[in-house]
C-alpha positions as CSV (number, residue, x, y, z in Angstrom):
1,M,-0.4,12.1,7.1
2,T,-2.0,9.5,9.7
3,D,-4.2,9.1,12.6
4,T,-1.9,9.3,15.6
5,L,-2.0,8.3,19.3
6,L,-0.1,10.3,22.2
7,D,3.1,8.7,23.4
8,T,3.3,7.4,27.0
9,D,1.3,10.2,28.9
10,D,-2.0,9.5,30.5
11,T,-4.3,10.7,27.8
12,S,-7.7,10.0,29.5
13,A,-8.5,13.6,30.0
14,L,-7.5,14.6,26.5
15,D,-9.3,11.6,24.9
16,D,-12.4,12.6,26.8
17,Y,-12.1,16.1,25.7
18,L,-11.8,14.9,21.9
19,S,-14.9,12.6,22.3
20,A,-17.0,15.2,23.7
21,S,-15.8,17.8,21.0
22,Q,-16.3,15.3,18.1
23,A,-12.6,15.7,17.3
24,S,-9.7,13.6,16.8
25,L,-5.7,14.0,16.7
26,I,-4.0,13.6,13.3
27,T,-0.6,14.4,12.0
28,V,-0.2,16.6,8.9
29,E,3.1,17.1,7.3
30,G,5.1,16.5,10.5
31,S,2.7,18.7,12.7
32,Y,0.1,17.7,15.2
33,A,-3.5,19.0,14.3
34,V,-7.1,18.6,15.5
35,S,-9.7,17.1,12.9
36,V,-13.4,18.0,13.9
37,H,-16.6,16.7,12.5
38,G,-20.2,17.9,12.8
39,E,-22.9,19.4,10.5
40,I,-24.6,22.6,9.3
41,I,-27.9,23.3,7.9
42,I,-28.2,25.2,4.5
43,N,-31.8,25.7,3.1
44,K,-33.2,22.7,5.3
45,R,-30.4,20.6,3.8
46,V,-27.9,18.8,6.3
47,V,-24.5,19.3,5.1
48,P,-21.7,17.3,7.4
49,Y,-18.2,18.2,7.5
50,H,-15.1,16.7,8.8
51,L,-12.1,19.3,8.4
52,V,-9.3,20.6,10.4
53,P,-10.1,24.3,11.5
54,D,-7.9,27.0,10.3
55,A,-6.4,27.4,13.7
56,G,-6.3,23.6,14.3
57,F,-2.5,23.1,14.1
58,L,-1.2,22.4,17.5
59,G,2.5,22.5,16.5
60,K,5.6,20.3,15.3
61,V,5.9,17.0,16.3
62,A,8.9,17.6,18.4
63,K,7.3,20.5,20.1
64,W,4.2,18.6,21.0
65,R,6.0,15.7,22.4
66,K,7.7,17.9,24.9
67,L,4.5,18.9,26.3
68,D,3.0,17.0,29.4
69,A,-0.6,15.8,29.3
70,D,-1.8,18.9,31.0
71,G,0.0,21.1,28.4
72,R,-1.4,19.1,25.5
73,L,-5.0,19.6,26.8
74,S,-4.6,23.1,27.5
75,L,-3.4,23.9,24.1
76,L,-6.2,21.7,22.4
77,Q,-8.8,23.8,24.6
78,E,-7.3,26.8,23.4
79,R,-7.5,25.9,19.7
80,W,-10.8,24.1,19.7
81,N,-13.7,25.1,21.9
82,A,-17.1,26.4,21.5
83,A,-15.9,29.9,20.1
84,S,-13.7,28.2,17.4
85,R,-16.5,25.8,16.4
86,A,-18.8,28.7,16.0
87,E,-16.2,30.5,13.9
88,L,-15.5,27.5,11.8
89,E,-19.3,26.8,11.0
90,S,-19.9,30.7,10.2
91,E,-17.2,30.3,7.8
92,L,-18.5,27.0,6.5
93,R,-22.1,28.5,6.3
94,Q,-21.0,31.7,4.4
95,C,-19.3,29.3,1.7
96,A,-22.3,27.1,1.7
97,L,-24.7,29.8,1.0
98,K,-22.9,31.1,-1.8
99,I,-22.7,27.4,-3.4
100,A,-26.4,27.1,-2.8
101,R,-27.0,30.4,-4.5
102,I,-25.0,29.8,-7.5
103,A,-26.8,25.9,-7.7
104,T,-30.2,27.7,-7.6
105,E,-29.4,30.3,-10.3
106,H,-28.0,27.6,-12.6
107,E,-30.2,24.7,-11.7
108,L,-27.4,22.6,-10.4
109,D,-27.1,19.9,-7.8
110,P,-24.6,21.4,-5.0
111,G,-24.0,17.9,-3.6
112,S,-20.5,17.3,-5.1
113,A,-19.4,20.8,-3.9
114,F,-20.8,20.2,-0.3
115,N,-18.9,16.7,-0.2
116,A,-15.7,18.7,-0.2
117,F,-16.3,19.7,3.4
118,Q,-15.5,16.1,4.1
119,A,-11.6,15.7,4.1
120,R,-10.6,15.0,7.6
121,H,-6.7,15.8,7.0
122,E,-7.3,19.2,5.2
123,L,-7.8,22.7,6.4
124,A,-11.3,24.2,6.3
125,R,-10.3,27.4,4.1
126,L,-8.7,25.0,1.4
127,R,-11.9,22.8,1.3
128,C,-14.1,25.8,1.0
129,K,-12.0,26.8,-2.0
130,V,-12.5,23.3,-3.5
131,A,-16.1,23.3,-3.0
132,L,-16.5,26.9,-4.7
133,E,-14.2,25.4,-7.4
134,R,-16.4,22.5,-7.9
135,I,-19.7,24.3,-8.3
136,E,-18.2,27.0,-10.4
137,A,-16.8,24.3,-12.7
138,L,-20.5,23.0,-12.9
139,R,-21.8,26.4,-13.6
140,D,-19.0,26.9,-16.2
141,N,-19.8,23.7,-17.9
142,R,-23.2,25.0,-19.0
143,T,-21.4,27.8,-21.3
144,Q,-18.0,26.4,-21.9
145,A,-16.5,26.0,-25.3
146,H,-17.0,22.8,-27.1
147,E,-13.3,21.6,-27.2
148,A,-13.0,22.2,-23.3
149,S,-16.2,20.2,-22.9
150,K,-14.5,17.3,-24.9
151,T,-11.6,17.3,-22.8
152,H,-13.6,17.0,-19.6
153,D,-15.7,14.1,-21.4
154,A,-12.6,12.3,-22.2
155,V,-11.5,12.3,-18.7
156,N,-15.0,11.8,-17.1
157,L,-14.6,8.8,-14.9
158,S,-18.4,8.4,-14.3
159,L,-18.4,5.9,-16.7
160,Y,-15.1,4.4,-15.7
161,P,-16.7,1.0,-14.8
162,E,-18.6,0.7,-18.0
163,S,-14.9,1.1,-19.9
164,F,-14.5,-2.6,-18.8
165,T,-16.9,-4.0,-21.4
166,L,-16.6,-7.7,-20.8
167,A,-16.8,-7.5,-17.0
168,Q,-19.8,-5.2,-17.5
169,K,-21.6,-8.0,-19.6
170,M,-21.3,-10.6,-17.0
171,P,-23.8,-11.3,-14.1
172,R,-20.9,-11.4,-11.4
173,H,-21.3,-12.4,-7.8
174,F,-19.0,-10.9,-5.3
175,I,-18.0,-12.7,-2.2
176,A,-16.1,-10.6,0.4
177,I,-14.4,-12.5,3.0
178,L,-13.2,-10.3,5.7
179,G,-11.2,-10.8,8.9
180,P,-8.0,-10.3,10.8
181,T,-4.8,-11.7,10.1
182,N,-4.6,-15.6,10.7
183,S,-8.3,-15.9,10.5
184,G,-8.2,-18.2,7.3
185,K,-9.6,-15.7,4.5
186,T,-7.4,-17.3,1.8
187,H,-8.2,-21.0,2.2
188,A,-11.8,-21.2,1.0
189,A,-11.3,-18.7,-1.9
190,M,-8.4,-20.7,-3.1
191,E,-10.1,-24.2,-2.7
192,H,-13.0,-22.8,-5.0
193,L,-10.3,-21.3,-7.5
194,I,-8.4,-24.6,-7.6
195,R,-11.7,-26.6,-8.3
196,A,-12.8,-24.1,-11.0
197,H,-12.5,-24.7,-14.6
198,S,-10.8,-21.4,-15.2
199,G,-9.6,-18.6,-12.8
200,V,-7.4,-16.0,-11.8
201,Y,-5.5,-15.0,-8.4
202,L,-4.6,-11.3,-8.2
203,A,-2.0,-10.4,-5.6
204,P,-0.6,-7.3,-4.0
205,L,3.0,-8.7,-4.2
206,R,5.1,-10.7,-6.6
207,L,5.9,-12.9,-3.5
208,L,1.9,-13.7,-2.9
209,A,1.4,-14.3,-6.7
210,L,4.5,-16.8,-6.7
211,E,3.3,-18.6,-3.5
212,N,-0.1,-19.1,-4.9
213,Y,1.1,-20.1,-8.3
214,N,3.1,-22.9,-6.4
215,R,0.0,-23.9,-4.5
216,M,-2.1,-24.4,-7.7
217,L,0.8,-26.4,-9.3
218,D,1.0,-28.7,-6.6
219,A,-2.8,-29.2,-6.7
220,G,-2.4,-30.2,-10.4
221,V,-3.8,-27.2,-11.8
222,A,-2.5,-25.8,-15.2
223,V,-1.4,-22.4,-14.3
224,S,0.6,-19.5,-15.4
225,L,2.5,-16.8,-13.3
226,V,2.3,-13.4,-14.8
227,T,4.0,-10.4,-13.0
228,G,5.4,-7.2,-14.0
229,E,9.0,-8.8,-14.0
230,Q,8.3,-12.6,-14.7
231,R,6.2,-14.8,-16.8
232,K,5.9,-18.7,-16.5
233,L,3.5,-19.5,-19.3
234,H,1.8,-23.0,-19.5
235,P,0.7,-23.8,-22.8
236,D,-2.7,-25.2,-21.7
237,A,-3.2,-22.9,-18.8
238,T,-6.8,-22.7,-17.3
239,H,-5.7,-20.6,-14.4
240,V,-3.3,-17.4,-13.8
241,A,-1.5,-16.2,-10.7
242,S,-0.7,-12.5,-11.2
243,T,0.2,-9.4,-9.6
244,V,-3.1,-7.1,-9.5
245,E,-1.5,-4.6,-11.9
246,M,-1.3,-7.3,-14.5
247,L,-5.1,-7.8,-14.7
248,N,-6.3,-9.0,-18.1
249,P,-9.9,-7.6,-18.4
250,N,-10.2,-9.3,-21.9
251,R,-9.9,-13.0,-20.5
252,A,-13.2,-14.3,-19.0
253,V,-12.9,-16.9,-16.2
254,D,-15.1,-18.6,-13.8
255,V,-13.5,-17.6,-10.5
256,A,-11.3,-14.6,-9.5
257,V,-9.7,-14.0,-6.3
258,I,-8.6,-10.4,-5.3
259,D,-6.3,-10.3,-2.2
260,E,-5.8,-7.5,0.3
261,I,-8.8,-5.6,-0.9
262,Q,-8.3,-3.0,1.8
263,L,-5.6,-1.7,-0.3
264,L,-8.2,0.0,-2.3
265,E,-7.5,3.1,0.1
266,D,-3.7,3.3,-0.8
267,A,-3.2,6.5,-2.9
268,D,-0.1,4.9,-4.6
269,R,-1.4,1.7,-5.6
270,G,-5.2,1.6,-4.8
271,A,-6.0,2.2,-8.5
272,A,-5.1,-1.3,-9.4
273,W,-7.6,-2.6,-6.9
274,T,-10.4,-0.2,-8.1
275,A,-9.6,-1.4,-11.8
276,A,-9.7,-5.1,-10.5
277,V,-13.0,-4.9,-8.9
278,C,-14.5,-2.9,-11.9
279,G,-12.9,-5.0,-14.6
280,V,-12.0,-8.7,-13.6
281,P,-14.3,-10.8,-16.0
282,A,-15.2,-13.5,-13.6
283,M,-18.5,-15.1,-12.6
284,T,-17.4,-15.3,-8.9
285,V,-15.3,-12.8,-7.6
286,Y,-13.5,-13.2,-4.0
287,L,-12.5,-10.1,-2.2
288,L,-10.2,-10.9,0.6
289,G,-9.3,-8.4,3.2
290,A,-9.5,-6.6,6.3
291,L,-13.1,-6.0,8.0
292,E,-12.7,-2.2,7.9
293,A,-12.9,-2.6,4.1
294,E,-16.8,-3.7,4.2
295,Q,-18.6,-0.3,3.5
296,A,-16.0,0.5,0.6
297,I,-16.7,-3.0,-0.9
298,E,-20.4,-2.4,-0.5
299,A,-20.4,1.2,-2.1
300,L,-18.1,-0.1,-5.1
301,V,-20.2,-3.3,-5.8
302,E,-23.2,-1.3,-5.9
303,R,-21.6,1.2,-8.4
304,V,-20.3,-1.5,-10.8
305,G,-23.1,-3.8,-10.6
306,G,-23.2,-7.5,-9.2
307,T,-24.6,-9.3,-6.3
308,L,-22.5,-9.3,-3.1
309,E,-22.4,-11.8,-0.1
310,V,-20.1,-10.7,2.8
311,R,-18.5,-13.4,5.3
312,K,-16.9,-12.2,8.3
313,L,-14.1,-14.4,10.1
314,E,-12.3,-14.2,13.5
315,R,-8.8,-15.3,14.4
316,K,-8.2,-19.0,14.6
317,S,-6.1,-18.5,17.5
318,P,-6.2,-15.8,20.3
319,L,-3.7,-12.9,20.2
320,E,-2.6,-11.7,23.7
321,M,-0.5,-8.7,25.0
322,E,2.5,-9.8,27.1
323,R,1.9,-8.4,30.7
324,Q,5.4,-6.8,30.6
325,P,7.7,-5.4,27.8
326,L,10.6,-7.8,26.7
327,G,13.1,-5.4,28.5
328,S,16.3,-7.0,26.9
329,L,17.5,-9.2,24.2
330,R,18.6,-11.8,26.7
331,N,15.0,-12.5,27.3
332,L,14.2,-13.4,23.5
333,Q,13.1,-17.1,22.9
334,A,13.3,-19.2,19.8
335,G,10.2,-18.4,17.6
336,D,10.4,-14.6,18.3
337,V,10.0,-12.0,15.6
338,L,11.5,-8.5,16.3
339,I,10.1,-5.6,14.3
340,A,11.8,-2.5,13.1
341,F,10.9,0.0,10.5
342,S,14.1,0.6,8.5
343,R,16.7,-1.5,6.7
344,R,19.4,0.0,8.9
345,D,17.6,-0.9,12.3
346,V,16.8,-4.4,11.1
347,L,20.6,-5.1,10.4
348,S,21.6,-3.4,13.5
349,W,19.1,-5.5,15.6
350,R,20.0,-8.7,13.6
351,D,23.6,-8.3,14.6
352,Q,22.6,-7.9,18.3
353,V,20.4,-10.8,18.2
354,I,23.2,-13.0,16.7
355,E,25.3,-11.9,19.5
356,Q,22.9,-13.5,22.0
357,G,23.6,-16.8,20.1
358,F,20.7,-17.1,17.9
359,P,20.5,-17.7,14.1
360,V,18.6,-14.9,12.7
361,S,16.4,-14.5,9.3
362,A,16.4,-10.9,8.2
363,I,13.5,-9.5,6.2
364,Y,13.0,-6.1,4.8
365,G,11.5,-4.3,1.9
366,N,14.7,-3.7,-0.2
367,L,15.1,-7.4,-0.5
368,S,13.9,-9.0,-3.6
369,P,10.8,-11.4,-3.0
370,E,13.0,-14.5,-3.5
371,V,15.2,-13.4,-0.7
372,R,12.4,-12.5,1.6
373,A,10.9,-15.9,0.9
374,A,14.1,-17.9,1.5
375,Q,14.7,-16.2,4.7
376,A,11.1,-17.0,5.7
377,E,11.7,-20.5,4.9
378,R,14.9,-20.8,6.9
379,F,12.8,-19.7,10.0
380,V,9.9,-22.0,9.2
381,E,12.3,-24.9,8.9
382,G,13.8,-24.2,12.2
383,E,17.3,-23.1,10.7
384,T,17.0,-19.7,12.2
385,K,15.4,-19.2,15.4
386,I,14.5,-15.2,15.2
387,V,13.3,-13.3,12.5
388,V,14.1,-9.5,12.6
389,G,12.2,-7.6,10.0
390,T,10.1,-4.5,8.9
391,D,6.4,-4.5,8.2
392,A,7.5,-6.3,5.1
393,I,6.6,-9.4,7.2
394,G,3.0,-8.2,7.5
395,M,1.9,-9.4,4.0
396,G,2.8,-12.3,2.0
397,L,5.1,-14.2,4.1
398,N,4.7,-17.5,6.1
399,T,6.3,-16.6,9.4
400,P,4.6,-18.5,12.1
401,A,5.8,-16.7,15.0
402,R,5.2,-17.4,18.7
403,R,5.5,-13.8,19.6
404,V,5.8,-10.6,18.0
405,I,8.2,-7.8,19.6
406,F,8.2,-4.1,18.4
407,T,11.4,-2.4,18.9
408,T,9.6,0.8,18.2
409,S,6.2,2.1,17.6
410,N,7.5,5.0,15.2
411,K,7.9,4.8,11.6
412,F,9.4,7.4,9.0
413,D,6.7,8.0,6.4
414,G,8.6,9.9,3.9
415,V,8.0,13.2,5.4
416,S,8.4,12.8,9.3
417,E,8.6,10.3,11.8
418,G,5.5,9.5,14.0
419,T,3.4,6.7,15.5
420,I,2.3,3.8,13.3
421,S,-1.4,3.4,12.4
422,A,-3.4,0.9,14.4
423,A,-4.1,-0.9,11.2
424,L,-0.5,-1.6,10.7
425,A,0.2,-2.5,14.1
426,K,-2.7,-5.1,14.1
427,Q,-1.4,-6.3,10.7
428,I,2.1,-7.1,12.0
429,A,1.1,-8.1,15.3
430,G,-1.5,-10.6,13.7
431,R,1.4,-12.5,12.7
432,A,2.0,-13.8,16.1
433,G,0.3,-17.3,16.6
434,R,-0.4,-19.8,13.9
435,F,-3.3,-22.4,14.0
436,G,-1.8,-25.6,14.6
437,A,1.7,-24.3,15.4
438,H,1.3,-21.8,18.2
439,E,-2.3,-21.9,19.6
440,T,-1.8,-18.5,21.2
441,G,0.2,-15.6,19.7
442,F,1.8,-13.1,22.0
443,V,2.8,-9.4,21.3
444,A,5.1,-7.1,23.4
445,G,7.3,-3.9,23.2
446,L,10.9,-4.1,23.6
447,D,10.7,-1.2,26.5
448,A,7.9,0.1,28.5
449,S,6.9,3.0,26.3
450,T,6.6,1.1,23.1
451,H,5.0,-1.7,25.1
452,K,2.3,0.7,26.3
453,I,1.8,2.4,22.9
454,I,1.3,-1.1,21.0
455,A,-1.1,-2.1,23.7
456,T,-3.3,0.9,23.1
457,L,-3.0,0.7,19.3
458,L,-4.4,-3.0,19.4
459,R,-7.3,-2.0,21.4
460,Q,-8.2,0.9,19.2
461,K,-11.2,0.5,16.7
462,I,-10.0,1.0,13.0
463,E,-12.1,3.4,11.1
464,P,-13.8,1.9,8.2
465,L,-12.4,2.7,4.6
466,P,-14.4,5.5,3.0
467,A,-17.3,4.6,0.6
468,T,-16.3,7.1,-1.9
469,G,-13.2,8.5,-3.3
470,F,-11.7,5.2,-5.0
471,F,-8.3,5.9,-6.7
472,V,-8.0,5.6,-10.5
473,A,-5.0,6.0,-12.7
474,P,-5.1,6.7,-16.3
475,N,-4.4,4.0,-18.8
476,L,-3.0,4.6,-22.3
477,D,-6.5,4.7,-23.9
478,Y,-7.7,7.4,-21.5
479,L,-4.5,9.7,-22.3
480,Q,-5.0,9.0,-26.1
481,Q,-8.4,10.4,-25.7
482,I,-7.4,13.5,-23.6
483,S,-4.6,14.2,-26.3
484,A,-7.1,13.8,-29.0
485,A,-9.8,16.2,-27.3
486,S,-7.0,18.7,-26.2
487,G,-4.5,18.7,-28.8
488,Q,-1.7,18.2,-26.1
489,L,0.9,15.8,-26.9
490,K,3.3,16.0,-23.7
491,L,2.8,13.1,-21.2
492,F,3.2,15.6,-18.3
493,T,0.5,17.8,-19.4
494,L,-1.9,14.8,-20.1
495,L,-1.2,13.5,-16.6
496,E,-1.8,16.9,-15.1
497,L,-5.2,17.4,-17.0
498,F,-6.3,13.9,-16.0
499,T,-5.6,14.7,-12.4
500,R,-7.3,18.2,-12.5
501,H,-10.5,17.3,-14.1
502,I,-11.1,14.3,-11.9
503,N,-10.4,16.4,-8.7
504,V,-13.1,19.0,-9.7
505,H,-15.6,17.1,-11.5
506,D,-16.1,13.7,-9.7
507,E,-16.2,12.5,-6.0
508,F,-16.7,8.9,-6.3
509,F,-13.5,8.4,-8.0
510,L,-10.2,10.3,-7.2
511,P,-6.7,10.5,-9.0
512,A,-4.1,8.0,-7.7
513,N,-0.7,9.7,-6.5
514,L,1.0,10.3,-10.0
515,T,3.9,12.1,-8.4
516,D,6.6,9.6,-9.6
517,Q,5.0,9.1,-12.9
518,M,4.8,12.8,-13.5
519,E,8.3,13.4,-12.4
520,K,9.6,10.8,-15.1
521,A,7.3,12.5,-17.7
522,K,9.2,15.9,-17.5
523,W,12.5,14.3,-18.9
524,L,10.6,11.6,-21.0
525,D,8.9,14.6,-23.1
526,V,12.2,15.7,-24.2
527,L,13.1,12.6,-26.0
528,P,11.6,11.7,-29.5
529,L,9.3,8.8,-28.3
530,S,5.8,7.9,-28.9
531,L,3.2,8.7,-26.4
532,E,3.0,4.8,-25.8
533,D,6.7,4.5,-25.1
534,R,6.9,7.6,-22.7
535,Y,3.9,6.1,-20.9
536,T,5.4,2.8,-20.5
537,F,8.7,4.1,-19.4
538,S,7.0,6.5,-16.7
539,L,5.4,3.3,-15.3
540,C,8.8,1.3,-15.0
541,P,9.1,0.3,-11.3
542,V,12.5,2.1,-10.7
543,S,13.0,4.2,-7.6
544,T,14.5,7.8,-8.5
545,R,15.9,7.8,-5.0
546,I,18.5,5.4,-6.1
547,P,21.0,7.0,-8.6
548,M,22.3,4.0,-10.3
549,L,18.7,2.9,-11.2
550,E,17.6,6.4,-12.3
551,R,20.6,6.8,-14.6
552,A,20.1,3.3,-16.1
553,L,16.2,4.1,-16.9
554,K,17.4,7.4,-18.6
555,D,19.9,5.5,-20.7
556,W,17.6,2.8,-21.7
557,A,14.9,5.5,-22.9
558,G,17.7,7.3,-24.8
559,L,18.6,4.0,-26.5
560,R,14.7,3.4,-27.3
561,S,14.7,6.8,-28.9
562,Q,17.6,6.0,-30.9
563,K,16.2,2.5,-32.1
564,K,19.2,0.8,-30.4
565,P,19.0,-2.3,-28.4
566,A,19.8,-1.8,-24.8
567,P,22.6,-4.1,-23.3
568,L,22.2,-5.8,-20.0
569,L,25.3,-5.2,-18.0
570,R,26.4,-7.8,-15.5
571,M,27.1,-6.0,-12.3
572,E,29.6,-7.4,-10.2
573,G,29.4,-6.8,-6.5
574,M,31.6,-4.5,-5.0
575,M,33.7,-5.3,-2.0
576,G,33.3,-3.6,1.5
577,R,30.6,-2.8,4.0
578,N,28.2,-1.6,1.4
579,E,28.3,-4.7,-0.8
580,L,24.8,-6.0,0.4
581,Q,23.1,-2.7,-0.4
582,Y,24.9,-2.8,-3.9
583,L,23.6,-6.4,-4.4
584,E,20.2,-5.4,-3.5
585,D,20.1,-2.4,-5.8
586,T,21.6,-4.5,-8.7
587,C,18.8,-7.0,-8.3
588,K,16.2,-4.1,-8.8
589,L,18.3,-3.1,-11.9
590,Y,17.9,-6.6,-13.5
591,A,14.2,-6.8,-12.4
592,A,13.5,-3.4,-14.2
593,Y,15.2,-4.7,-17.2
594,A,13.1,-7.8,-17.3
595,W,9.9,-5.5,-16.9
596,L,10.9,-3.4,-20.0
597,G,11.8,-6.7,-21.7
598,Y,8.3,-8.0,-21.6
599,R,6.9,-4.5,-23.1
600,M,9.7,-3.7,-25.4
601,P,11.5,-6.9,-26.4
602,D,13.0,-5.4,-29.6
603,T,15.0,-2.9,-27.3
604,F,15.3,-5.1,-24.3
605,P,16.2,-8.5,-25.9
606,H,18.0,-10.0,-23.1
607,E,15.1,-10.6,-20.7
608,D,16.0,-14.3,-20.0
609,M,19.4,-13.4,-18.8
610,A,17.9,-10.6,-16.8
611,Q,15.7,-13.2,-15.0
612,S,18.7,-15.5,-14.5
613,L,20.8,-12.6,-13.0
614,M,17.9,-11.7,-10.7
615,Q,18.0,-15.4,-9.5
616,S,21.7,-15.6,-9.0
617,T,21.9,-12.2,-7.3
618,S,18.9,-13.1,-4.9
619,E,20.8,-16.3,-4.0
620,K,24.0,-14.4,-3.5
621,I,22.2,-12.0,-1.1
622,D,20.7,-15.0,0.7
623,Q,24.0,-16.5,1.2
624,M,25.6,-13.3,2.3
625,L,22.9,-12.8,5.0
626,Q,23.6,-16.6,6.1
627,A,27.3,-16.0,6.3
628,Q,26.9,-12.9,8.4
629,N,24.9,-14.9,10.8
630,T,27.8,-17.4,10.9
631,K,30.4,-14.8,11.2
632,H,28.8,-12.8,14.2
633,R,27.9,-16.1,15.9
634,H,31.6,-17.4,15.8
635,G,32.9,-14.1,16.4
636,H,30.8,-13.5,19.7
637,G,30.3,-17.2,20.9
638,A,27.0,-18.6,21.7
639,R,24.9,-17.3,24.5
640,K,25.2,-19.3,27.7
641,G,22.8,-22.3,27.7
642,H,21.9,-22.1,24.0
643,K,23.3,-24.1,21.3
644,P,22.9,-22.6,17.7
645,A,21.5,-24.6,15.1
646,G,23.5,-26.6,12.8
647,R,24.1,-25.2,9.1
648,R,22.6,-26.8,6.2
649,Q,23.7,-26.4,2.4
650,P,23.7,-22.8,1.4
651,A,20.6,-21.5,-0.8
652,A,22.7,-21.4,-3.9
653,K,23.2,-25.1,-3.9
654,K,19.5,-25.8,-2.6
655,G,18.2,-23.3,-5.0
656,F,15.0,-21.4,-4.7
657,R,11.8,-22.8,-5.6
658,R,10.6,-21.5,-9.0
């Protein structure tokens, strides 16, 4: 579900109507809907709301896009007008009065129940139900049985920050450095970290952890690298470069740097950033990220304790929208980055760009971090002239582009295809221009429609992150507490209890998206494994959408339950058109084995070999991408007037930087 823009029609009348009506358009599960905000008065108390009216759905994406501007405005006016607002507020008022009556009768604070009226992507009738459940849960708590009360207490996250005892004892000072891409957010923080006696860098990606590990090594710092799949341990390490999930809350340091802090809002991984802010034991904590994270940071720091300093930066080089769309690949120039939003589209556009005579770097999410870094390095060094990539280039890659060109403004979000968010458009577009390399960055769409939408997205003001609802995932200690209080032993049931109790009883913290973990828990609960083992396997970063990987994880869990070691099979690349995909999946298989090897070395004893095979497979993928460059250029010939760059030694001989 995302805020969305209309496509290419004149939207001024519609925008004016939305603004005047305190409304906005969103997409929910493949349909357009209107989300509205306002307030009602209950017993002299102002109760704000931000909801989708029960009649607020405007139709499926395909149906909506067939309407012209007048048709869209007419449909919106039919669904959202003075009468429908009165109907909505009457519904909310009836619900709120019932909540107020229960609160008065039982001497309860109705605040958390009223907060349920602020959920801009959800239907009013459903949020009324949640609001009533909250006040009824508060009421029932007064009389509920002792054991049920213990279960709730075990999951009560109002004391979540206090569970990080070392961090809570320290007088921490937070420094938020906020700004757009290419504003120099990282430099000052990393300089302080390098000078500190001890420190930790927490990254959103293994790629970024590795990059700043090398940065500290180059500065002469004794530093270790710790990620889910990889360890490079310095015997006298004073510093650690780590992925955010690998935070060690029991090692005190002078300085910590938490990168991409706006990912607090991510339902899948945001819990790791919540844990990092609550639990990193550092005297000075840098929070680096987007400007829209400011109010969320203020709220979270106020809750966890400590002082806060906010520094705001601007881009070092200007970013400009081209006057016209690119129009044709014949108009590409060296230094351009072409954006698509799927692996298939990236490879298709890559082949078409090569036909124009350009050597190309391809970057997409399914590639290992090492391959993405190698492909980016070829572009930086001038061996390739064009990058074709997904939004994977938006974070953690040094791709100093002269111009960023969007082939489309639509992306499939797992449910439906729709217009990308303004935040994502700005993050990707921000890769254009690099201080000291390209003094001005340029952005364009490939065609007129895409060009217009991207221009609108870049002008749009991004809504700030909310100051409540921070995501939290259960650690093993929490699950064991719930198990002791409830008597439940199944991982799936414990995760379900965690989610249900937080959802009803707390509004400052919310459960992270545990869908994938709970799906794995269903079959793990059948095996004779300890809760700790089932929990560990449920977190293994294996996509259940790739059959080979899912089968491997089930086989490995079975071997663990039988107390047998798990062999590491050397997967040989299959021949044919799908060999690249096969190698990509194989690299993920080796990474998953290494991940488990660090946690269960007795069952997964070949971690070093897994690391080696990850490396060699990554090099093979990089060679294959470069060989395809050469094949296509020789097959189609160079573009008139353009001489392709000469070849260098393949990556297998040069090797990746480790």
